[in-house]
LUMGU-989524 format. One record per residue (C-alpha): residue number from 1; residue in three letters; x, y, z. Coordinates in steps of 0.2 Angstrom, whole numbers, plus 5000, padded with zeros to 4 digits. Layout:
REM residues N
REC;seq;type;xx;yy;zz
REC;NUM;ALA;X;Y;Z
...
***
This chain:
REM residues 356
REC;seq;type;xx;yy;zz
REC;1;MET;4775;4998;5025
REC;2;THR;4786;4996;5040
REC;3;SER;4792;5006;5055
REC;4;SER;4797;5002;5073
REC;5;MET;4785;5016;5078
REC;6;THR;4766;5016;5078
REC;7;ARG;4758;5022;5062
REC;8;ARG;4753;5038;5070
REC;9;ASP;4771;5041;5075
REC;10;ALA;4780;5040;5059
REC;11;MET;4670;4929;5006
REC;12;LYS;4673;4926;4988
REC;13;VAL;4678;4909;4981
REC;14;LEU;4695;4906;4974
REC;15;GLY;4692;4901;4956
REC;16;ALA;4707;4893;4949
REC;17;ALA;4719;4895;4963
REC;18;GLY;4718;4878;4971
REC;19;GLY;4701;4876;4978
REC;20;LEU;4702;4887;4994
REC;21;VAL;4686;4894;5000
REC;22;ALA;4682;4908;5012
REC;23;ALA;4674;4901;5028
REC;24;GLY;4661;4909;5040
REC;25;VAL;4666;4921;5053
REC;26;GLY;4675;4912;5067
REC;27;LEU;4678;4896;5058
REC;28;PRO;4694;4890;5051
REC;29;ILE;4698;4891;5032
REC;30;ALA;4696;4875;5023
REC;31;ALA;4708;4871;5009
REC;32;ALA;4708;4857;4996
REC;33;ALA;4725;4847;4996
REC;34;PRO;4737;4853;4983
REC;35;THR;4737;4842;4968
REC;36;ALA;4753;4834;4962
REC;37;GLY;4766;4847;4955
REC;38;GLU;4756;4861;4963
REC;39;ILE;4766;4875;4972
REC;40;ARG;4756;4887;4983
REC;41;VAL;4766;4903;4987
REC;42;LEU;4760;4915;5001
REC;43;ALA;4768;4932;5002
REC;44;ILE;4763;4942;5019
REC;45;ASN;4770;4956;5029
REC;46;ILE;4767;4950;5047
REC;47;TRP;4769;4967;5055
REC;48;LEU;4784;4968;5066
REC;49;GLY;4786;4949;5068
REC;50;GLY;4768;4946;5072
REC;51;SER;4771;4956;5088
REC;52;LYS;4757;4969;5086
REC;53;ILE;4742;4957;5087
REC;54;SER;4740;4944;5102
REC;55;ASN;4746;4927;5097
REC;56;GLY;4753;4933;5081
REC;57;ILE;4765;4918;5078
REC;58;GLY;4750;4907;5081
REC;59;LEU;4740;4916;5068
REC;60;VAL;4753;4916;5055
REC;61;THR;4756;4897;5058
REC;62;ASP;4737;4893;5057
REC;63;LEU;4736;4904;5041
REC;64;ILE;4750;4894;5032
REC;65;ILE;4742;4877;5037
REC;66;ALA;4725;4883;5032
REC;67;THR;4731;4889;5015
REC;68;GLN;4742;4874;5013
REC;69;ALA;4756;4886;5006
REC;70;SER;4772;4877;5002
REC;71;VAL;4783;4892;5000
REC;72;VAL;4780;4907;5012
REC;73;LEU;4788;4924;5008
REC;74;LEU;4789;4935;5024
REC;75;SER;4791;4954;5026
REC;76;GLU;4794;4962;5043
REC;77;ALA;4798;4945;5049
REC;78;ASN;4809;4953;5063
REC;79;ARG;4818;4937;5066
REC;80;ALA;4801;4927;5069
REC;81;THR;4804;4915;5054
REC;82;ASN;4812;4902;5065
REC;83;ALA;4799;4903;5078
REC;84;ILE;4785;4901;5065
REC;85;ALA;4794;4886;5058
REC;86;ALA;4795;4878;5075
REC;87;ALA;4777;4882;5078
REC;88;LEU;4773;4873;5062
REC;89;GLU;4783;4858;5066
REC;90;LYS;4774;4856;5083
REC;91;LYS;4758;4855;5073
REC;92;GLY;4765;4842;5061
REC;93;HIS;4771;4853;5047
REC;94;LYS;4789;4853;5042
REC;95;PHE;4796;4869;5035
REC;96;ASN;4814;4874;5032
REC;97;ALA;4817;4892;5037
REC;98;VAL;4829;4905;5030
REC;99;SER;4830;4922;5038
REC;100;SER;4839;4939;5035
REC;101;GLY;4830;4946;5050
REC;102;ASP;4818;4958;5042
REC;103;THR;4814;4945;5028
REC;104;GLY;4811;4927;5030
REC;105;LEU;4807;4912;5019
REC;106;LEU;4798;4896;5024
REC;107;SER;4799;4881;5012
REC;108;ALA;4791;4864;5013
REC;109;TYR;4804;4858;5001
REC;110;PRO;4823;4855;5004
REC;111;VAL;4834;4871;5004
REC;112;GLU;4850;4868;4995
REC;113;ASP;4858;4884;5000
REC;114;SER;4853;4902;5004
REC;115;ALA;4860;4920;5004
REC;116;ASP;4856;4935;5015
REC;117;LEU;4855;4949;5002
REC;118;GLN;4851;4967;5006
REC;119;TRP;4832;4970;5007
REC;120;MET;4829;4952;5003
REC;121;VAL;4833;4934;5007
REC;122;LYS;4836;4921;4994
REC;123;ALA;4835;4902;4994
REC;124;ARG;4837;4888;4981
REC;125;LEU;4824;4875;4983
REC;126;ASN;4824;4857;4977
REC;127;ILE;4806;4853;4971
REC;128;GLY;4805;4836;4965
REC;129;GLY;4822;4836;4958
REC;130;LYS;4819;4853;4950
REC;131;ARG;4827;4869;4957
REC;132;VAL;4817;4885;4960
REC;133;THR;4826;4900;4967
REC;134;ALA;4814;4910;4978
REC;135;TYR;4817;4928;4985
REC;136;ALA;4807;4936;5000
REC;137;VAL;4808;4955;4998
REC;138;HIS;4804;4970;5009
REC;139;LEU;4809;4987;5001
REC;140;GLU;4813;5004;5009
REC;141;TYR;4797;5011;5018
REC;142;ARG;4803;5029;5018
REC;143;TRP;4802;5040;5002
REC;144;TYR;4784;5033;5001
REC;145;ALA;4780;5043;4985
REC;146;THR;4763;5037;4983
REC;147;TYR;4757;5048;4997
REC;148;LEU;4762;5064;4988
REC;149;PRO;4747;5064;4976
REC;150;ARG;4737;5061;4992
REC;151;GLY;4743;5077;4999
REC;152;TYR;4754;5069;5013
REC;153;GLY;4773;5069;5016
REC;154;ALA;4782;5054;5010
REC;155;GLY;4793;5051;5025
REC;156;VAL;4808;5058;5016
REC;157;PRO;4823;5060;5028
REC;158;ALA;4831;5078;5028
REC;159;PRO;4837;5086;5018
REC;160;GLY;4828;5077;5004
REC;161;GLU;4814;5084;4993
REC;162;TYR;4798;5087;5003
REC;163;SER;4807;5081;5019
REC;164;GLU;4800;5096;5028
REC;165;HIS;4783;5088;5029
REC;166;GLY;4788;5071;5037
REC;167;TRP;4773;5060;5036
REC;168;ASN;4761;5075;5039
REC;169;LYS;4748;5083;5028
REC;170;MET;4756;5096;5017
REC;171;PRO;4749;5113;5018
REC;172;GLY;4751;5116;4999
REC;173;GLY;4740;5101;4995
REC;174;PRO;4744;5086;4983
REC;175;VAL;4759;5085;4972
REC;176;THR;4752;5080;4955
REC;177;ASP;4768;5082;4944
REC;178;PRO;4772;5064;4940
REC;179;ALA;4790;5069;4937
REC;180;ALA;4791;5075;4955
REC;181;VAL;4783;5060;4962
REC;182;GLN;4795;5049;4952
REC;183;ARG;4810;5058;4958
REC;184;VAL;4805;5055;4976
REC;185;ASN;4802;5037;4972
REC;186;LEU;4819;5034;4963
REC;187;ALA;4827;5042;4978
REC;188;SER;4821;5028;4989
REC;189;GLY;4833;5016;4981
REC;190;ARG;4819;5003;4978
REC;191;PRO;4821;5003;4959
REC;192;ASP;4840;5001;4962
REC;193;VAL;4837;4986;4973
REC;194;ILE;4826;4978;4960
REC;195;GLY;4840;4981;4947
REC;196;THR;4852;4971;4958
REC;197;PHE;4839;4958;4960
REC;198;LEU;4837;4956;4942
REC;199;ALA;4855;4954;4939
REC;200;ASP;4855;4940;4952
REC;201;ALA;4839;4932;4945
REC;202;LYS;4847;4932;4928
REC;203;ALA;4861;4922;4934
REC;204;GLU;4850;4910;4942
REC;205;ALA;4839;4908;4926
REC;206;ALA;4855;4905;4916
REC;207;ALA;4859;4891;4928
REC;208;GLY;4842;4883;4923
REC;209;ASN;4833;4888;4939
REC;210;SER;4815;4895;4939
REC;211;VAL;4814;4911;4949
REC;212;ILE;4800;4917;4960
REC;213;MET;4800;4933;4971
REC;214;GLY;4788;4942;4982
REC;215;GLY;4784;4953;4997
REC;216;ASP;4781;4971;5002
REC;217;PHE;4788;4983;4990
REC;218;ASN;4781;4999;4998
REC;219;GLU;4778;5005;4980
REC;220;PRO;4763;5004;4969
REC;221;SER;4762;4995;4952
REC;222;VAL;4766;5001;4935
REC;223;PHE;4749;4992;4930
REC;224;ASP;4739;5001;4943
REC;225;TRP;4741;5020;4942
REC;226;THR;4734;5021;4924
REC;227;PRO;4723;5033;4915
REC;228;ALA;4708;5022;4920
REC;229;THR;4712;5025;4939
REC;230;ALA;4718;5043;4937
REC;231;ASN;4703;5050;4946
REC;232;LEU;4701;5036;4958
REC;233;PHE;4708;5032;4975
REC;234;ASP;4715;5050;4977
REC;235;HIS;4727;5048;4963
REC;236;ASN;4722;5066;4959
REC;237;GLY;4725;5064;4940
REC;238;VAL;4742;5056;4942
REC;239;VAL;4747;5043;4930
REC;240;LEU;4763;5035;4934
REC;241;PRO;4774;5020;4928
REC;242;TRP;4781;5016;4945
REC;243;GLU;4799;5011;4942
REC;244;SER;4802;4995;4953
REC;245;THR;4788;4985;4945
REC;246;ARG;4791;4993;4928
REC;247;ARG;4809;4986;4928
REC;248;LEU;4802;4969;4933
REC;249;GLN;4789;4970;4919
REC;250;GLN;4802;4975;4906
REC;251;ALA;4813;4960;4912
REC;252;GLY;4798;4948;4908
REC;253;PHE;4793;4945;4926
REC;254;VAL;4774;4941;4928
REC;255;ASP;4764;4949;4942
REC;256;ALA;4753;4935;4948
REC;257;TYR;4738;4945;4954
REC;258;ARG;4738;4958;4940
REC;259;SER;4741;4945;4926
REC;260;THR;4726;4935;4933
REC;261;TYR;4715;4951;4935
REC;262;PRO;4721;4964;4923
REC;263;ASN;4708;4978;4926
REC;264;PRO;4714;4989;4941
REC;265;VAL;4697;4997;4942
REC;266;THR;4687;4981;4945
REC;267;HIS;4701;4972;4953
REC;268;PRO;4712;4985;4962
REC;269;GLY;4719;4971;4973
REC;270;PHE;4723;4983;4987
REC;271;THR;4734;4975;5000
REC;272;TRP;4737;4991;5011
REC;273;PRO;4730;4996;5023
REC;274;ALA;4720;4981;5029
REC;275;SER;4706;4984;5042
REC;276;ASN;4712;4973;5055
REC;277;PRO;4698;4971;5068
REC;278;ASP;4710;4969;5083
REC;279;ALA;4720;4985;5079
REC;280;PRO;4714;5003;5082
REC;281;VAL;4711;5013;5066
REC;282;SER;4725;5025;5072
REC;283;GLN;4738;5012;5070
REC;284;LEU;4732;5007;5053
REC;285;THR;4732;5023;5043
REC;286;TRP;4745;5036;5040
REC;287;THR;4734;5048;5030
REC;288;PRO;4718;5050;5040
REC;289;GLU;4711;5063;5028
REC;290;ALA;4715;5054;5012
REC;291;ASP;4712;5037;5003
REC;292;GLU;4729;5029;5004
REC;293;ARG;4724;5011;4997
REC;294;ASP;4737;5003;4986
REC;295;ARG;4743;4986;4980
REC;296;ILE;4760;4986;4987
REC;297;ASP;4762;4967;4990
REC;298;TYR;4766;4956;4976
REC;299;ILE;4772;4939;4969
REC;300;PHE;4781;4938;4953
REC;301;ALA;4788;4923;4943
REC;302;GLY;4803;4925;4931
REC;303;PRO;4803;4923;4912
REC;304;GLY;4806;4907;4904
REC;305;SER;4803;4897;4920
REC;306;ALA;4794;4881;4923
REC;307;LEU;4782;4889;4934
REC;308;ASN;4765;4891;4926
REC;309;LEU;4753;4902;4936
REC;310;THR;4736;4893;4938
REC;311;GLY;4728;4906;4950
REC;312;ALA;4730;4920;4962
REC;313;GLY;4720;4930;4975
REC;314;ILE;4720;4940;4991
REC;315;VAL;4720;4933;5009
REC;316;GLY;4715;4944;5023
REC;317;PRO;4701;4956;5029
REC;318;ARG;4689;4962;5015
REC;319;GLY;4689;4979;5024
REC;320;SER;4702;4993;5021
REC;321;ILE;4704;5010;5029
REC;322;VAL;4698;5025;5019
REC;323;ARG;4700;5042;5026
REC;324;ASN;4701;5036;5044
REC;325;VAL;4686;5025;5042
REC;326;ARG;4684;5006;5041
REC;327;GLN;4676;5001;5024
REC;328;ASP;4673;4985;5016
REC;329;GLU;4678;4983;4998
REC;330;ASN;4664;4982;4985
REC;331;THR;4676;4977;4971
REC;332;GLN;4677;4961;4961
REC;333;ASP;4693;4956;4969
REC;334;ASN;4696;4938;4972
REC;335;PHE;4696;4936;4991
REC;336;ILE;4702;4919;4994
REC;337;ALA;4698;4920;5013
REC;338;SER;4695;4933;5026
REC;339;PRO;4700;4925;5043
REC;340;ALA;4691;4932;5058
REC;341;LYS;4708;4934;5067
REC;342;TRP;4721;4943;5057
REC;343;VAL;4739;4946;5061
REC;344;THR;4744;4962;5051
REC;345;ASP;4740;4978;5044
REC;346;HIS;4743;4971;5026
REC;347;LYS;4733;4959;5016
REC;348;ALA;4742;4944;5009
REC;349;VAL;4744;4937;4992
REC;350;LEU;4742;4919;4987
REC;351;ALA;4747;4912;4970
REC;352;THR;4747;4894;4964
REC;353;TYR;4759;4887;4951
REC;354;ARG;4761;4871;4942
REC;355;LEU;4780;4866;4940
REC;356;ASP;4781;4858;4923
***
């Protein structure tokens, strides 16, 4: 999610994903060097440009170095992308920076050209003579329809449906009609943005380019609100094919985390809200009486590309916020690392690909 206001106002081993392991508390993360042809993609919402946590730019910089990410997709960059690139260069790591302000992209590979698209920034990367077009995405945070089944307003601007509730608890209780929830979700414009992206990505693929995209969608996944989870996580019986990810799935895009871990019960992969130890709980939750945990941060690879997924996992605190309380996850999720100092209220996603 995102807002210029405060929230109240509005370790496991990596398996196949490149050998990164979770270090002990207070220690740096240790990562094996990427193998030849390996691309590590990190998608992270850095919470108002890293400004909410002390030394935020430094924390993002150290995280990129520690994970040995070679492509970084930033949400809520707030024009911090160039500052992160400069900090990386001071530590001996050269990254090319592309920024739209709210979204940013850092690449260890040459950038042939780029474009500032609404809700995302795009860059064509030259990776060993092969072109990969990468998109960093951050979609609309209002019309946050996933709160309706939890009994909270979706931050709908007036005079929209349910706008009278703002972000507050609704006196009438949860909205459990999937059609009503989907109407609010569609009104956000997020699915339309994905539709525009798919048209652009199709042109890139037609030119022979592999496509990768990721970031903070502010919307759950078509794979996560299923009959198996209908009575979990305060879904309150709602089963819903969330439209933005449904369109990506229909177009053949592959969700890195969910394709690696297909069971949303054992591996929910929550990325929001993260229990950042350096932020008060009041700034980390918007629904203090509900379980608002969702997977809203993603990495996708396009169909027919030369990008072959070899692993995926979560980077960030194992803890989440559940009904206004910090709670460590007891799921089987693959937490690649949980650094003692964390920059944001989201968890990050790291995916490893081989470019064939």
